C-alpha positions as CSV (number, residue, x, y, z in Angstrom):
1,X,9.3,-7.5,14.1
2,X,9.6,-5.4,11.0
3,X,9.1,-5.2,7.2
4,X,11.7,-3.9,4.8
5,X,10.4,-1.6,2.1
6,X,12.6,-1.0,-1.0
7,X,11.9,1.8,-3.4
8,X,13.2,1.8,-7.0
9,X,13.5,4.6,-9.5
10,X,11.4,7.6,-9.0
11,X,9.8,6.0,-6.0
12,X,13.1,6.3,-4.2
13,X,12.9,10.1,-4.7
14,X,9.3,10.1,-3.3
15,X,10.4,8.1,-0.3
16,X,13.5,10.1,0.3
17,X,15.6,6.9,0.7
18,X,16.2,3.7,-1.1
19,X,14.9,1.6,1.8
20,X,12.7,2.0,4.9
21,X,12.0,-0.3,7.8
22,X,8.5,-0.3,9.2
23,X,6.7,-2.2,11.9
24,X,5.4,-5.6,10.8
25,X,1.9,-5.6,9.4
26,X,-0.3,-8.3,7.9
27,X,-1.6,-6.5,4.9
28,X,-0.4,-3.9,2.3
29,X,-3.2,-1.6,3.4
30,X,-1.8,-1.5,6.9
31,X,1.7,-0.8,5.6
32,X,0.5,2.1,3.4
33,X,-1.6,3.5,6.2
34,X,1.5,4.0,8.3
35,X,3.4,6.0,5.6
36,X,3.3,9.6,4.6
37,X,0.1,10.1,2.6
38,X,1.9,11.4,-0.5
39,X,4.3,8.4,-0.5
40,X,1.4,6.0,0.0
41,X,-0.5,7.6,-2.9
42,X,2.6,7.3,-5.2
43,X,3.0,3.6,-4.2
44,X,-0.6,2.9,-5.1
45,X,-0.2,4.3,-8.7
46,X,-1.9,2.1,-11.3
47,X,1.4,1.2,-13.0
48,X,3.5,0.5,-9.8
49,X,4.4,-3.1,-9.4
50,X,5.0,-4.9,-6.1
51,X,7.4,-7.7,-5.3
52,X,7.5,-9.6,-2.0
53,X,10.7,-11.4,-1.2
54,X,11.7,-11.2,-4.9
55,X,8.5,-12.5,-6.4
56,X,6.1,-10.2,-8.3
57,X,2.7,-10.0,-6.8
58,X,-0.3,-10.3,-9.1
59,X,-3.1,-9.6,-6.5
60,X,-2.0,-7.3,-3.7
61,X,-5.5,-7.5,-2.1
62,X,-4.9,-11.1,-1.3
63,X,-1.4,-10.5,0.1
64,X,-0.6,-11.7,3.6
65,X,2.7,-10.4,5.0
66,X,4.9,-11.9,7.6
67,X,7.6,-10.6,9.9
68,X,10.9,-10.0,8.0
69,X,9.3,-9.8,4.5
70,X,10.8,-7.4,1.9
71,X,8.4,-5.4,-0.2
72,X,9.9,-3.8,-3.3
73,X,8.0,-1.1,-5.1
74,X,8.8,-0.9,-8.9
75,X,7.8,2.2,-10.9
76,X,6.8,2.0,-14.5
77,X,9.7,1.4,-16.8
78,X,10.5,4.0,-19.5
79,X,13.2,4.6,-21.9
80,X,14.3,3.1,-25.2
């Protein structure tokens, strides 16, 4: 039973890998609590977006996770 975390852009650098598998958890808070504190802080940035199984999440506080879910963390987009 596990969750797949996907890190895009600069968040991949912060995580040290493009993907990470972690033990299944029922909430985002539980997932973040199991990560390195610096990575967890980067993932909670005010402009970082979260997608679960390909769908953007509007309210991460109401999120209920299930075994096998994929969480993708998307950094702010920049460029021109």
